C-alpha positions as a printed NumPy array, in Angstrom:
array([[ -6.348,  30.209,  23.121],
       [ -7.366,  26.925,  22.373],
       [ -6.431,  24.392,  24.253],
       [ -6.797,  20.762,  23.307],
       [ -9.248,  18.778,  25.619],
       [ -7.268,  17.167,  27.954],
       [ -9.057,  14.515,  30.107],
       [ -7.887,  12.15 ,  33.562],
       [ -7.829,   9.153,  30.992],
       [ -4.703,   6.965,  30.187],
       [ -6.208,   5.533,  26.716],
       [ -6.764,   8.505,  24.585],
       [ -9.293,   8.826,  21.709],
       [ -8.279,  11.029,  18.582],
       [-11.924,  12.537,  17.349],
       [-11.756,  15.169,  20.011],
       [ -8.49 ,  16.422,  19.42 ],
       [ -8.553,  15.714,  15.637],
       [-12.215,  17.621,  15.186],
       [-10.385,  20.311,  17.102],
       [ -7.85 ,  21.336,  14.48 ],
       [-10.503,  20.269,  11.683],
       [-13.105,  22.858,  12.85 ],
       [-10.42 ,  25.385,  12.394],
       [ -9.313,  24.001,   9.174],
       [-12.515,  24.047,   7.667],
       [-13.252,  27.793,   8.369],
       [-11.366,  29.256,   5.362],
       [-12.296,  26.508,   3.108],
       [-15.661,  27.111,   3.818],
       [-15.41 ,  30.609,   3.489],
       [-13.902,  30.517,  -0.165],
       [-16.809,  28.593,  -1.567],
       [-19.08 ,  31.43 ,  -0.213],
       [-16.795,  33.685,  -1.567],
       [-16.792,  32.149,  -4.975],
       [-20.743,  31.961,  -4.686],
       [-20.686,  35.334,  -3.745],
       [-18.512,  36.357,  -7.003],
       [-20.851,  34.535,  -8.919],
       [-23.354,  36.526,  -8.449],
       [-22.062,  39.537,  -8.271],
       [-20.665,  38.562, -12.214],
       [-24.667,  38.09 , -12.694],
       [-25.713,  41.045, -11.423],
       [-22.685,  42.845, -13.474],
       [-23.523,  41.562, -16.618],
       [-27.617,  42.264, -15.63 ],
       [-26.196,  45.802, -14.757],
       [-24.376,  46.609, -18.049],
       [-27.361,  45.224, -19.688],
       [-29.661,  47.907, -18.917],
       [-26.977,  51.243, -19.456],
       [-25.978,  49.345, -22.801],
       [-26.153,  52.837, -25.307],
       [-24.603,  54.969, -22.547],
       [-21.229,  56.823, -22.257],
       [-18.461,  54.728, -20.261],
       [-18.169,  57.241, -17.378],
       [-22.383,  56.912, -17.194],
       [-21.942,  53.105, -17.608],
       [-19.173,  53.264, -14.792],
       [-21.857,  55.218, -12.451],
       [-24.602,  53.294, -13.119],
       [-22.824,  49.811, -12.502],
       [-21.262,  51.618,  -9.198],
       [-25.351,  52.388,  -8.088],
       [-26.222,  49.237,  -9.24 ],
       [-23.873,  47.146,  -7.338],
       [-22.504,  49.122,  -4.796],
       [-19.142,  49.094,  -3.22 ],
       [-20.337,  46.902,  -0.181],
       [-20.058,  43.506,  -1.713],
       [-17.066,  43.764,  -3.515],
       [-15.785,  45.126,   0.379],
       [-17.48 ,  42.399,   2.202],
       [-15.081,  39.896,  -0.344],
       [-12.237,  41.744,   0.65 ],
       [-12.573,  41.226,   4.177],
       [-13.173,  37.425,   4.03 ],
       [-10.526,  37.44 ,   1.706],
       [ -8.064,  39.06 ,   4.745],
       [ -9.593,  36.63 ,   7.215],
       [ -9.246,  33.505,   4.99 ],
       [ -5.2  ,  34.39 ,   4.944],
       [ -5.067,  34.815,   8.811],
       [ -6.919,  32.063,   9.506],
       [ -4.742,  29.859,   7.276],
       [ -1.39 ,  31.909,   9.161],
       [ -2.952,  29.836,  12.555],
       [ -3.233,  26.532,  10.658],
       [  0.616,  27.317,  10.028],
       [  1.636,  28.584,  13.201],
       [ -0.371,  25.068,  14.705],
       [  1.454,  23.166,  12.376],
       [  4.908,  24.431,  13.614],
       [  4.152,  23.975,  17.178],
       [  2.885,  20.608,  17.13 ],
       [  6.38 ,  19.764,  14.494],
       [  7.363,  16.638,  13.663],
       [  4.672,  15.156,  14.752],
       [  2.787,  17.084,  12.275],
       [  4.402,  16.896,   9.307],
       [  3.625,  19.389,   6.195],
       [  2.504,  16.967,   2.716],
       [  3.903,  18.191,  -0.612],
       [  0.093,  18.635,  -1.68 ],
       [ -1.187,  20.286,   1.778],
       [ -4.057,  18.327,   3.242],
       [ -4.669,  19.652,   6.855],
       [ -7.728,  17.356,   7.967],
       [ -5.225,  14.643,   6.866],
       [ -1.554,  16.474,   8.624],
       [ -3.805,  16.773,  11.728],
       [ -5.178,  13.446,  12.076],
       [ -1.462,  11.7  ,  11.347],
       [ -0.064,  13.922,  13.728],
       [ -2.432,  13.416,  16.591],
       [ -1.952,   9.692,  15.867],
       [  1.297,   9.611,  16.031],
       [  1.545,  11.567,  19.334],
       [ -1.207,   8.578,  20.96 ],
       [  1.459,   6.383,  19.426],
       [  4.201,   8.455,  21.478],
       [  2.348,   8.445,  24.9  ],
       [  2.036,   4.444,  24.437],
       [  5.484,   4.168,  24.043],
       [  7.08 ,   6.398,  26.729],
       [  5.551,   5.156,  29.825],
       [  6.651,   1.475,  29.172],
       [  9.573,   2.478,  28.097],
       [ 10.394,   4.762,  31.169],
       [  9.966,   2.01 ,  32.965],
       [ 11.877,   0.14 ,  31.052],
       [ 15.028,   2.185,  31.93 ],
       [ 14.457,   2.082,  35.906],
       [ 14.314,  -1.839,  35.18 ],
       [ 17.84 ,  -1.683,  33.396],
       [ 19.475,  -0.867,  36.569],
       [ 18.477,  -4.107,  37.681],
       [ 18.765,  -6.251,  34.344],
       [ 20.5  ,  -4.893,  31.185],
       [ 18.265,  -4.534,  28.283],
       [ 19.383,  -3.842,  24.214],
       [ 17.314,  -1.527,  23.199],
       [ 18.624,  -1.867,  19.758],
       [ 15.715,  -3.24 ,  17.803],
       [ 15.955,  -4.079,  14.449],
       [ 12.611,  -3.252,  12.372],
       [ 12.61 ,  -3.587,   8.421],
       [ 15.993,  -3.486,   7.97 ],
       [ 16.846,  -0.829,  10.337],
       [ 18.307,  -0.507,  13.769],
       [ 16.574,   1.289,  15.93 ],
       [ 17.544,   2.665,  19.241],
       [ 14.697,   3.072,  21.093],
       [ 15.784,   5.093,  23.934],
       [ 16.624,   7.755,  21.155],
       [ 12.987,   7.184,  19.606],
       [ 10.964,  10.395,  21.618],
       [ 14.466,  12.611,  20.187],
       [ 12.528,  15.057,  17.201],
       [ 16.221,  14.937,  15.876],
       [ 16.295,  11.291,  16.077],
       [ 12.706,  10.684,  14.465],
       [ 13.859,  13.149,  12.042],
       [ 16.787,  11.191,  10.829],
       [ 14.891,   8.061,  10.199],
       [ 11.844,   8.893,   8.447],
       [ 14.522,  10.957,   5.967],
       [ 16.201,   7.141,   5.694],
       [ 12.741,   5.758,   5.175],
       [ 12.181,   8.159,   2.512],
       [ 15.465,   7.789,   0.72 ],
       [ 16.369,  11.757,   1.655],
       [ 20.083,  10.451,   2.415],
       [ 22.654,  13.387,   2.587],
       [ 24.023,  12.398,  -0.847],
       [ 20.145,  13.185,  -1.781],
       [ 20.   ,  16.629,   0.387],
       [ 23.712,  17.358,  -1.196],
       [ 22.4  ,  17.189,  -4.74 ],
       [ 19.343,  18.984,  -4.252],
       [ 20.995,  21.703,  -3.035],
       [ 23.432,  22.102,  -5.939],
       [ 20.545,  21.763,  -8.14 ],
       [ 18.418,  24.401,  -6.407],
       [ 22.171,  26.476,  -6.669],
       [ 22.551,  25.915, -10.265],
       [ 19.154,  26.665, -10.871],
       [ 19.086,  30.034,  -8.923],
       [ 22.363,  30.994, -11.028],
       [ 21.096,  30.185, -14.189],
       [ 23.372,  27.318, -15.112],
       [ 20.225,  25.322, -15.811],
       [ 16.807,  26.322, -17.371],
       [ 13.48 ,  25.296, -15.653],
       [ 13.116,  22.219, -17.925],
       [ 16.398,  20.886, -16.897],
       [ 15.719,  21.587, -13.171],
       [ 12.539,  20.024, -13.54 ],
       [ 14.116,  16.564, -15.01 ],
       [ 17.022,  16.339, -12.756],
       [ 14.839,  16.786, -10.19 ],
       [ 12.502,  14.39 , -10.902],
       [ 15.296,  11.702, -11.765],
       [ 16.834,  12.79 ,  -8.214],
       [ 13.44 ,  11.824,  -6.592],
       [ 12.755,   8.99 ,  -8.763],
       [ 15.79 ,   7.642,  -6.686],
       [ 14.228,   8.423,  -3.227],
       [ 11.671,   6.718,  -4.291],
       [ 13.346,   3.194,  -4.955],
       [ 14.86 ,   3.723,  -1.119],
       [ 11.514,   3.977,   0.102],
       [  9.962,   1.231,  -2.084],
       [ 12.421,  -0.906,  -1.132],
       [ 11.867,  -0.27 ,   2.761],
       [  8.214,  -0.121,   2.253],
       [  7.885,  -3.681,   0.711],
       [  9.176,  -4.548,   3.76 ],
       [  6.081,  -4.032,   5.582],
       [  3.7  ,  -6.638,   5.751],
       [  1.347,  -6.681,   3.172],
       [ -2.015,  -7.061,   5.008],
       [ -0.961,  -3.523,   6.365],
       [ -0.008,  -2.188,   2.573],
       [ -2.597,  -0.005,   1.553],
       [ -0.774,   2.468,  -1.08 ],
       [  0.05 ,   0.322,  -3.896],
       [ -3.499,   1.145,  -5.868],
       [ -5.193,  -2.001,  -4.352],
       [ -8.147,   1.404,  -4.547],
       [ -6.707,   3.301,  -6.651],
       [ -4.36 ,   5.285,  -4.829],
       [ -0.452,   5.547,  -4.916],
       [  1.055,   8.333,  -2.946],
       [  5.192,   8.016,  -2.199],
       [  4.551,  10.601,   0.473],
       [  1.767,   8.899,   2.243],
       [  3.511,   4.986,   1.741],
       [  6.496,   6.994,   3.618],
       [  4.224,   7.883,   6.833],
       [  2.53 ,   4.284,   6.71 ],
       [  5.714,   2.724,   6.652],
       [  7.076,   5.243,   9.773],
       [  3.73 ,   4.433,  11.848],
       [  4.289,   1.288,  11.548],
       [  8.147,   1.498,  12.632],
       [  6.273,   3.363,  15.64 ],
       [  3.697,   0.44 ,  16.176],
       [  6.479,  -1.857,  16.314],
       [  8.478,   0.116,  18.597],
       [  4.837,   0.126,  20.944],
       [  5.116,  -3.726,  20.714],
       [  8.324,  -4.001,  21.366],
       [  8.102,  -2.131,  24.463],
       [  4.89 ,  -3.56 ,  25.766],
       [  6.835,  -7.083,  25.078],
       [  9.98 ,  -6.083,  26.464],
       [  8.327,  -5.33 ,  29.66 ],
       [  6.351,  -8.23 ,  29.89 ],
       [  9.576, -10.036,  29.711],
       [ 11.171,  -7.929,  32.101],
       [  9.173,  -8.588,  34.54 ],
       [  9.305, -12.111,  34.544],
       [ 12.966, -11.973,  34.554],
       [ 12.817, -10.012,  37.951],
       [ 10.041, -12.275,  39.289],
       [ 12.816, -15.329,  38.745],
       [ 15.828, -13.083,  40.018],
       [ 13.76 , -11.821,  43.337],
       [ 11.948, -15.607,  43.745],
       [ 12.127, -15.964,  47.336],
       [ 10.71 , -12.025,  47.987],
       [  7.851, -12.892,  45.054],
       [  6.82 , -16.635,  46.561],
       [  6.74 , -14.947,  50.201],
       [  4.11 , -12.301,  49.342],
       [  2.173, -13.956,  47.371],
       [  1.083, -12.092,  44.692],
       [ -0.977, -12.793,  41.26 ],
       [  0.989, -14.257,  38.791],
       [  1.772, -11.844,  35.519],
       [ -0.994, -11.87 ,  32.72 ],
       [ -0.5  , -14.076,  29.496],
       [  0.184, -12.343,  26.321],
       [ -2.52 , -12.127,  24.582],
       [ -2.554, -14.846,  21.615],
       [ -4.872, -12.686,  18.861],
       [ -3.36 , -11.489,  15.385],
       [ -4.667,  -8.504,  15.135],
       [ -2.789,  -7.905,  11.526],
       [ -5.023, -10.882,   9.749],
       [ -8.257, -10.034,  11.671],
       [ -8.352,  -7.105,  10.127],
       [ -6.816,  -7.397,   7.047],
       [ -9.97 , -10.598,   6.621],
       [-12.973,  -8.13 ,   7.239],
       [-11.668,  -5.762,   5.2  ],
       [-11.423,  -8.409,   2.398],
       [-14.959,  -9.526,   3.54 ],
       [-16.458,  -5.903,   2.767],
       [-14.573,  -5.115,   0.089],
       [-15.721,  -7.8  ,  -2.179],
       [-19.299,  -7.131,  -0.765],
       [-18.475,  -3.604,  -2.082],
       [-17.461,  -4.71 ,  -5.672],
       [-20.681,  -6.247,  -5.864],
       [-22.57 ,  -3.643,  -5.591],
       [-20.331,  -1.592,  -7.143],
       [-20.434,  -3.522, -10.268],
       [-24.672,  -4.082, -10.315],
       [-24.664,  -0.26 , -10.348],
       [-22.044,  -0.322, -13.347],
       [-24.059,  -2.537, -15.024],
       [-27.214,  -1.059, -14.665],
       [-26.321,   2.35 , -15.026],
       [-28.001,   3.5  , -17.827],
       [-31.047,   1.943, -16.96 ],
       [-31.308,   3.397, -13.395],
       [-30.377,   6.927, -14.955],
       [-33.391,   6.532, -17.365],
       [-35.63 ,   5.398, -13.749],
       [-34.372,   7.278, -11.272],
       [-34.367,  11.468, -11.982],
       [-31.222,  12.935, -11.237],
       [-29.194,   9.731, -10.868],
       [-25.771,  10.038, -10.052],
       [-23.627,   6.693, -10.513],
       [-20.49 ,   8.581,  -9.302],
       [-22.483,  10.083,  -5.878],
       [-23.952,   6.356,  -5.599],
       [-20.643,   4.688,  -5.826],
       [-19.286,   7.35 ,  -3.379],
       [-22.033,   5.702,  -0.683],
       [-21.238,   2.488,  -1.207],
       [-17.387,   2.724,  -0.277],
       [-18.436,   4.882,   2.651],
       [-20.89 ,   2.343,   3.909],
       [-17.852,  -0.441,   3.643],
       [-16.022,   2.107,   6.009],
       [-19.033,   2.072,   8.467],
       [-19.259,  -1.472,   8.66 ],
       [-15.472,  -2.149,   9.551],
       [-15.466,   1.037,  12.316],
       [-18.631,  -0.481,  13.721],
       [-16.943,  -4.388,  14.157],
       [-15.733,  -5.382,  17.538],
       [-12.329,  -6.653,  17.993],
       [-12.364,  -9.735,  19.605],
       [-10.582,  -9.014,  22.748],
       [-11.552,  -9.175,  26.994],
       [-13.912,  -7.525,  27.779],
       [-13.956,  -4.365,  28.771],
       [-11.64 ,  -3.902,  25.327],
       [-13.797,  -5.08 ,  23.015],
       [-14.194,  -1.91 ,  21.271],
       [-15.944,  -1.142,  17.901],
       [-13.753,   0.5  ,  16.012],
       [-15.574,   3.928,  15.83 ],
       [-14.941,   3.696,  20.029],
       [-11.63 ,   3.119,  19.71 ],
       [-11.512,   6.418,  17.898],
       [-13.249,   7.953,  20.037],
       [-16.738,   8.513,  18.204],
       [-16.642,  10.062,  13.842],
       [-14.088,  12.708,  12.859],
       [-15.41 ,  15.305,  10.951],
       [-13.719,  15.765,   7.312],
       [-14.668,  17.23 ,   4.159],
       [-13.02 ,  14.525,   2.252],
       [-12.676,  11.083,   2.778],
       [-10.544,   8.774,   1.099],
       [-10.842,   4.601,   1.192],
       [ -7.572,   3.761,   0.955],
       [ -6.713,   6.244,   3.86 ],
       [ -9.036,   5.659,   6.304],
       [ -8.795,   1.674,   5.619],
       [ -4.589,   2.522,   6.516],
       [ -6.416,   3.722,   9.923],
       [ -8.542,   0.985,  10.314],
       [ -5.996,  -1.67 ,   9.973],
       [ -3.276,   0.248,  12.071],
       [ -5.981,   1.301,  14.574],
       [ -6.776,  -2.434,  15.162],
       [ -2.987,  -3.256,  15.419],
       [ -1.989,  -0.794,  18.406],
       [ -5.194,  -1.752,  20.162],
       [ -3.555,  -5.226,  20.778],
       [ -1.093,  -3.712,  22.087],
       [ -2.335,  -0.948,  24.398],
       [ -4.887,  -3.79 ,  25.793],
       [ -1.755,  -5.568,  26.52 ],
       [ -0.124,  -2.574,  28.057],
       [ -3.374,  -1.644,  30.098],
       [ -3.754,  -5.667,  31.307],
       [ -0.11 ,  -5.619,  32.35 ],
       [ -0.166,  -1.335,  33.842],
       [ -2.96 ,  -3.097,  36.185],
       [ -1.438,  -6.105,  37.193],
       [  1.974,  -4.176,  38.215],
       [ -0.465,  -1.715,  40.594],
       [ -1.574,  -5.022,  42.54 ],
       [  2.367,  -6.328,  43.116],
       [  3.54 ,  -2.879,  44.534],
       [  4.882,  -4.834,  47.475],
       [  7.513,  -6.806,  45.597],
       [  7.973,  -3.156,  43.86 ],
       [  9.102,  -1.906,  46.609],
       [ 10.574,  -4.404,  48.392],
       [ 13.274,  -4.334,  45.394],
       [ 13.626,  -0.95 ,  44.937],
       [ 11.217,  -0.351,  41.8  ],
       [  8.56 ,   1.536,  43.609],
       [  8.448,   4.655,  41.408],
       [  7.479,   2.444,  38.404],
       [  3.92 ,   3.143,  39.713],
       [  4.042,   6.868,  39.529],
       [  4.432,   6.414,  35.378],
       [  1.115,   4.452,  35.62 ],
       [ -0.724,   7.95 ,  36.567],
       [  0.656,  10.036,  33.981],
       [ -2.383,  10.899,  31.248],
       [ -1.633,  11.426,  27.399],
       [ -1.066,  15.184,  28.422],
       [  1.11 ,  14.766,  31.24 ],
       [  3.55 ,  12.869,  28.586],
       [  2.84 ,  15.455,  26.   ],
       [  4.02 ,  18.083,  28.393],
       [  7.085,  16.127,  28.89 ],
       [  7.958,  15.805,  25.409],
       [  7.871,  19.303,  25.062],
       [  5.116,  19.443,  22.987],
       [  2.135,  22.096,  23.609],
       [ -1.422,  21.118,  25.328],
       [ -2.655,  25.163,  24.367],
       [ -1.667,  27.405,  21.918],
       [ -2.069,  31.534,  22.594],
       [ -3.756,  31.855,  19.175],
       [ -7.056,  33.899,  19.096],
       [ -9.252,  32.934,  16.532],
       [-10.305,  36.032,  14.015],
       [-13.812,  37.253,  14.267],
       [-15.495,  36.301,  10.911],
       [-17.435,  38.863,   8.709],
       [-20.768,  37.974,   8.25 ],
       [-21.767,  37.634,   3.989],
       [-25.129,  39.258,   4.651],
       [-25.091,  41.827,   1.896],
       [-27.97 ,  41.554,  -0.642],
       [-27.425,  40.635,  -3.934],
       [-30.069,  40.884,  -5.546],
       [-30.099,  39.81 ,  -9.471]])
C-alpha cells in the first residue's frame, strides 16, 4: 500500500508528495544503469574467456565460456529487467489513478509529470474551498461564475470537473474537434495502406503545426514575465507551453476566487449592515498590494545577469583552466553555476506579512529530489510558486478573519461557511475523487551481487 503523506495542515507543500513518487520512479532508472554496468563487465569477461579458449573447438569454447561466466549473471539480469518492467507498470498505474491531473507527456518524464500533477492538485485545493463558499453566498448575493482568461470564457463552477478540464486543455493546445477528426482520418488512411509512412508523417506534422499556432496565440497572451519556454534559457517545447498556460489559467482562477470572496464579504456587510454594526466585529482585511510577478522576475533577471557573467568568465578562460586544473569539465562547471542560480532564488524570502514571509524553498516544503534539472523548468516553477503564494496568503488571512466573524455568519444563515475552513489537502482530494492511497505493493528488488571478476 502506498499512501500520500497527509497531515492536518491547511497549507500543503509539494516536496513530500513529489518526493514520494520520485523515489519510486527513479528505481527503474537506477536499476537500468546497474544492469548496463553489469553487461559491460560480462562483455569484458566474455572477451577475456574467448582469448583464453582460442584455438579450441566450438563445443569446447561454449563449454569453457559457460564455465568462465556461469549462468547466474545472466539470470540476475533477467530477474532485474522483469522488476524494472513491473515498476514501470506501477508508475503507469499511479499516473492513470491521478488523471487528469497527472498528464502523460509525449516524451515521458515521470519526475516532471509527478511534480506537475501535485502542483495542479494544490492549486485545485486552493480553488475548491473559496469556490464552495462562493456557491453558498450566491444564494444570497448573485455571482457570475463566468470568468474571461486569455481570451477564453471559463465557467469556474465546472473547473473541478475532469471532463471540463480536458476540454479546456485541448482548446489551449489547439486540439479541436476538427484536429481530432483529421487525425482519425490520417490514422485510418495509414493503417489501410492508403498513406505511406513518409506521407503520413508529413501530414501529421502539418496537422500538429496547425495546433501549435493555436497554442502560440493563446500562450502569447500570458504575461511576458511568466513565459519561460520561448528559448530564453535554451528550451522551446510546445507541450511545456501548454502546461504553463493551463497552470496560469488555474492560478488566475485561484486569484479570482479569493478576490471575489473578499468582494462578496464586503457586499454581505453592506447588505446586513445593522447586524454587522451591532456585533462590533473586526473590519475585513485589506488586500495585499504586492506585485509578485514583477518581484520574482526582477530577482530572476538579477540572478541571470550574475550567472551569465560567471559562464562568460569560464568560457573565456576555458583553455587556461583545462591546463591548470586536472580533469576540468567546463560543461559541468556551467551546470553548477546554473544550479547555484536556482538555489539563490529558492532561498529568497517573499516580502509578505509574517508568518507568510517564507522562502520559496520553505513554500515547496524543502528540496525535491530530481535526476535531471532543467533551468527553464525550475524557473517556471519558482515564478508560478511566487505568484500563487501571494494568493494563498490573502486566502489564509481572509480565512483567519472569517473565523472571527462567526456570530455574523450565523446571524445571516451562512454559518456553514466555517465548515470549509477545517478541510485539509487530503480531505479535498477525497471530495474531488482523487485517491490518497494506492493499493499497490512495490516488488522486492533483487540484489546485484553476483561476483564478476575480470
